[in-house]
C-alpha positions in Angstrom: 43.1 -36.8 109.8 41.2 -39.5 107.5 37.8 -37.3 106.7 40.4 -34.6 106.3 42.5 -36.4 104.4 39.2 -37.7 102.0 37.8 -33.8 102.1 41.4 -32.8 100.4 41.4 -35.7 97.8 37.7 -34.5 96.7 38.9 -31.2 96.6 41.1 -31.7 94.6 39.0 -34.2 92.2 36.0 -31.1 92.3 39.0 -28.5 91.1 40.5 -31.2 88.3 36.5 -31.8 87.3 36.4 -27.8 87.0 39.6 -27.2 84.9 38.2 -29.7 82.4 35.1 -29.0 81.7 35.9 -25.5 81.6 39.1 -25.5 79.9 39.5 -28.6 78.5 37.2 -27.9 75.2 38.6 -24.3 74.7 42.1 -25.6 74.7 40.8 -28.5 71.7 39.6 -26.0 69.3 42.6 -23.3 69.7 44.7 -26.3 68.8 42.2 -27.2 66.1 40.8 -24.6 64.2 43.5 -22.5 63.6 44.0 -19.0 61.7 47.7 -19.4 60.1 49.7 -15.8 57.9 49.4 -17.5 54.3 50.2 -15.8 51.5 47.6 -13.0 50.7 46.3 -10.4 47.5 46.8 -6.8 48.4 43.3 -5.9 48.9 42.1 -2.9 46.8 39.2 -0.6 47.1 37.7 -2.0 44.1 37.3 -5.4 45.6 35.9 -4.2 48.5 33.2 -2.4 46.7 32.4 -5.6 45.1 32.4 -7.8 47.8 29.9 -5.4 49.4 27.4 -6.4 47.0 28.0 -9.9 46.4 25.5 -12.7 47.9 28.2 -14.7 49.8 27.4 -18.4 50.3 29.4 -21.0 51.7 28.7 -24.8 52.1 30.3 -26.1 55.1 31.1 -24.8 58.5 31.8 -27.4 61.5 31.0 -24.7 64.8 28.2 -26.0 66.1 30.4 -28.8 67.7 32.3 -26.1 69.9 31.0 -24.9 72.8 30.8 -21.2 72.2 28.3 -19.0 71.6 28.0 -18.0 67.8 26.8 -14.6 68.6 29.4 -12.9 69.6 33.3 -12.3 68.3 35.5 -15.2 70.0 39.5 -15.4 69.9 39.3 -18.6 68.5 37.9 -20.7 65.8 37.2 -19.4 62.7 33.4 -18.4 62.2 31.0 -16.4 64.2 28.0 -13.9 63.7 29.9 -11.3 64.1 33.0 -12.7 61.1 30.0 -13.8 59.1 28.7 -10.1 59.1 32.5 -9.0 58.4 33.0 -11.5 55.8 29.7 -10.2 54.2 28.1 -14.1 54.5 24.7 -14.1 53.4 24.0 -17.7 53.9 26.3 -20.1 56.0 25.7 -24.1 56.0 26.5 -25.4 59.3 27.0 -28.8 59.7 26.2 -31.4 62.0 29.4 -33.7 63.3 28.8 -36.5 65.0 31.5 -38.8 65.6 35.3 -39.3 64.1 37.6 -42.1 64.7 40.8 -41.7 66.7 43.8 -41.1 65.1 42.0 -39.9 62.5 43.7 -39.6 58.7 43.0 -39.5 55.5 43.9 -43.1 54.5 42.0 -45.7 56.3 40.1 -45.0 59.9 37.4 -47.5 61.0 34.0 -46.4 62.7 35.1 -48.7 66.2 36.1 -45.5 68.4 35.1 -42.2 68.7 36.3 -38.7 70.0 33.0 -36.5 69.8 31.7 -38.8 73.2 34.3 -37.0 75.2 34.0 -33.9 73.7 30.3 -34.0 74.5 30.6 -34.7 78.3 33.4 -31.9 78.3 31.2 -29.5 77.0 28.6 -30.2 79.2 26.0 -31.3 76.5 22.6 -32.8 77.9 23.3 -37.0 79.1 21.1 -37.8 75.8 24.2 -36.9 73.8 26.6 -38.7 75.2 25.4 -41.9 73.8 23.4 -41.1 70.9 24.3 -39.6 67.5 21.2 -39.1 66.7 20.4 -37.0 69.5 23.6 -35.0 69.1 22.4 -34.2 65.7 19.1 -32.6 67.2 21.1 -31.0 69.8 23.2 -29.1 67.2 20.0 -28.2 65.5 18.6 -26.7 68.7 22.1 -25.0 69.7 21.0 -23.3 66.2 17.1 -22.1 67.0 18.9 -20.9 70.2 21.1 -18.7 68.8 18.8 -17.4 66.1 16.4 -17.2 68.7 18.8 -14.5 70.5 19.9 -12.4 67.8 17.5 -10.3 67.7 16.9 -11.2 63.6 20.4 -10.8 63.1 20.3 -14.6 62.2 17.6 -16.6 60.4 17.8 -20.2 60.0 16.8 -21.4 56.2 14.9 -24.7 55.7 12.6 -23.3 52.5 13.0 -21.8 49.2 10.6 -19.3 50.7 12.6 -18.3 53.5 15.9 -18.3 51.4 14.3 -16.1 49.0 13.2 -13.8 51.7 16.5 -13.2 53.3 18.2 -12.8 50.0 15.4 -10.1 49.7 15.4 -8.2 53.1 19.6 -8.2 52.8 18.7 -6.1 49.0 17.1 -3.8 51.2 19.8 -3.4 53.7 18.7 -5.5 56.1 21.4 -6.8 58.4 21.0 -10.5 58.5 22.5 -13.9 58.0 20.9 -17.1 57.3 21.5 -20.3 58.3 21.1 -23.7 57.1 21.7 -27.1 59.1 23.6 -30.1 57.3 25.0 -33.7 58.3 28.5 -35.0 58.1 27.5 -38.8 58.0 24.3 -40.5 58.1 26.0 -42.4 61.0 23.5 -40.6 62.8 21.0 -42.4 61.5 21.7 -45.3 64.2 20.9 -48.0 61.1 16.8 -46.3 60.8 15.0 -44.8 57.7 12.6 -43.1 59.7 15.4 -41.2 61.2 15.6 -38.9 57.9 12.4 -37.9 59.0 13.4 -36.8 62.3 16.0 -34.8 60.6 13.9 -32.9 58.5 11.7 -32.4 61.3 14.3 -30.6 63.1 15.5 -28.5 60.1 18.2 -29.9 58.4 18.1 -30.0 54.8 21.3 -31.0 53.5 23.0 -34.1 54.3 26.8 -36.1 53.4 26.6 -39.7 53.7 30.0 -40.8 55.1 32.5 -39.1 57.2 35.9 -40.3 58.2 34.9 -44.5 58.1 32.1 -46.7 56.3 29.1 -46.6 57.8 25.5 -48.4 57.4 24.8 -45.8 54.3 28.0 -46.0 52.3 31.6 -46.1 52.1 34.1 -43.2 52.8 37.1 -42.5 50.9 38.6 -42.7 54.7 37.0 -45.9 55.4 38.4 -49.7 55.1 36.7 -50.9 52.6 35.5 -48.2 50.3 32.3 -50.0 49.1 29.4 -48.2 47.3 25.8 -47.5 48.5 23.6 -50.1 50.7 20.6 -51.0 50.2 19.5 -48.9 52.9 21.9 -45.9 51.7 19.7 -46.2 48.4 16.4 -45.9 50.4 18.0 -42.8 52.1 18.8 -40.5 48.9 15.5 -42.0 48.0 13.6 -40.6 50.8 16.2 -36.9 50.9 15.4 -36.3 47.4 11.7 -36.5 48.2 12.1 -34.7 51.2 13.9 -32.0 49.8 17.2 -32.6 51.5 20.3 -32.1 49.5 23.2 -34.7 48.6 26.1 -34.3 49.7 28.7 -36.3 48.4 32.0 -35.1 50.3 34.0 -38.0 51.7 32.4 -40.8 49.9 34.7 -43.3 48.4 34.9 -43.3 44.4 32.6 -46.3 44.2 29.9 -44.1 46.3 30.4 -41.6 44.3 29.7 -43.2 40.9 26.7 -44.7 42.7 25.1 -41.9 44.0 25.5 -39.4 41.0 24.1 -42.9 38.9 21.0 -42.7 40.3 20.7 -39.3 41.7 17.4 -37.3 40.0 18.2 -34.1 41.4 21.1 -31.7 42.3 24.1 -33.3 43.8 26.9 -31.1 45.6 30.2 -31.8 47.4 30.0 -29.2 49.9 34.2 -29.1 50.7 37.2 -30.5 49.5 39.7 -30.1 46.1 40.2 -31.2 42.6 42.7 -33.9 42.1 44.1 -31.9 39.5 45.5 -29.3 41.0 45.7 -31.0 45.2 46.5 -34.7 44.7 44.6 -36.4 48.1 42.0 -39.1 48.6 39.2 -36.8 49.8 39.5 -34.8 46.7 37.2 -35.3 43.3 38.6 -36.5 39.8 37.7 -34.6 36.9 35.0 -37.5 36.1 33.3 -36.8 39.5 33.5 -33.1 39.0 31.7 -33.7 35.6 28.9 -35.8 37.3 28.3 -33.2 39.7 27.7 -30.6 37.1 25.7 -32.9 35.0 23.1 -33.2 38.0 23.0 -29.5 38.1 25.2 -28.8 41.4 27.8 -27.6 42.9 31.8 -28.3 43.8 32.4 -26.7 46.8 36.5 -25.2 47.4 37.6 -25.7 50.5 40.9 -23.4 52.1 43.0 -25.7 53.8 46.1 -27.7 53.0 44.4 -31.6 52.4 41.9 -29.3 50.0 43.9 -27.1 47.8 47.5 -28.6 49.2 48.4 -24.7 50.8 46.5 -22.0 53.0 47.2 -19.6 50.1 44.9 -17.8 48.5 46.2 -18.2 45.1 45.7 -22.3 45.5 42.0 -21.9 46.4 41.7 -19.8 43.2 43.5 -22.6 41.3 40.8 -24.8 42.1 38.2 -23.1 40.9 39.8 -21.9 37.8 39.9 -25.6 37.0 36.3 -26.3 38.3 35.6 -23.4 35.6 37.4 -24.3 32.5 36.3 -28.7 32.5 32.6 -27.9 33.2 32.0 -24.6 33.8 32.0 -21.2 36.0 28.0 -22.5 37.4 28.8 -25.6 39.0 31.7 -24.2 41.5 31.2 -22.6 45.4 32.9 -22.0 48.4 33.1 -24.7 51.1 35.3 -23.6 53.7 35.2 -26.5 56.4 35.9 -23.9 58.9 35.9 -25.0 62.8 36.3 -28.8 61.3 39.6 -28.9 62.7 41.5 -27.1 60.0 44.0 -24.8 59.7 43.5 -21.7 57.4 45.2 -19.0 55.7 42.2 -16.3 56.8 38.6 -16.8 58.6 35.7 -15.7 57.5 35.5 -12.1 58.4 38.2 -12.3 56.0 36.5 -13.5 52.6 37.1 -10.3 50.8 40.8 -12.1 49.9 38.8 -14.7 47.8 37.3 -11.8 45.8 40.3 -9.6 45.0 42.0 -13.6 44.0 39.4 -14.1 42.1 39.7 -10.5 40.3 43.4 -10.8 39.7 43.1 -14.1 37.9 40.9 -12.1 35.3 37.2 -12.9 36.3 33.9 -10.9 35.7 32.3 -9.2 38.4 29.5 -11.8 37.1 31.6 -14.6 37.3 33.0 -13.9 40.8 29.2 -13.0 42.2 28.3 -17.1 41.1 31.2 -18.6 42.6 30.9 -16.3 45.7 27.1 -17.4 46.5 24.9 -17.5 43.4 26.2 -20.9 42.2 25.6 -22.6 46.0 21.9 -20.3 46.4 20.9 -21.8 42.6 21.4 -25.6 44.2 20.4 -24.8 47.6 17.2 -23.0 46.7 16.1 -25.8 44.4 17.5 -28.7 46.2 15.4 -27.8 49.6 12.0 -28.1 47.9 10.2 -31.0 48.4 9.1 -32.9 45.1 5.4 -32.8 44.6 
């Protein structure tokens, strides 16, 4: 009797474990990466034709965080290769998210807790990723390379100006290929060591945000507790990144950190995903002075699509933010930074980016300026920024 009872308990444990590992990650993502019906412009044949001619580029997507195939169309989330192709995306930046605090919010968080550990275990990632933030990023890089290898040439990892030039040349010849560039969301994955910048670079990372939702050993976060500036390590990291050819991303950084980064920058700086406070007064969004600072470096402000970035999920709100940057510093310094698959709710997925093209047409922008916003500006900055210093 006791043996039967123990076997029964073991069977229930196995069933529960199987259900957890099989179902929980998908359930979690469905609740976090949602697409809802916002106000949409009516798509015209003119917009569809123009959109097909564009080289579209997006500065930020968190798809590598989730356990699903990048190569197959999914019934959840906002990005996969079929939808990137449907949206005519030439280049998608894929970020590595390695740690997020429990009860995450825009106001104030500590780095004492972590949601990603349970997700890594639940998604059955390699055990080396369970306790190491650096290993989580290296796993994300491997995951992207595996997708590239299995894509039959449809997905190409970009890690040099020559690779980017080749991608765009192939697309102009009609080759159906989408580029992918690796980034980091928060350099807490350095685990306090400067030489880990070199390990990230060797793995293919060509861009990095210094912080995410909490202060770390590199800089203060806009959503941290102290919200300080750059640390001595942070200054060393920026110089190492600039020399290597890794672009500095100020998204999520505290105002003090942003000011100090812009003051010491020798290469273009960008804000990969967010908004502008003049349109959406949220602490994570950039002030006009910060936008001017990014423009002075020759960088780009990537406009997001979710409520925290533009105070809406409507296309018109995204366009308003783009137009604000255009009026403030010029059309050359604004681009797309969706934050797709980053636990955000948006009004469309990446397969429907023609909606933004239509919104920009309706706002009166010329084809030349639309081409810059939809990808030209981002591609220019990426090409310049991923070249190592001589």
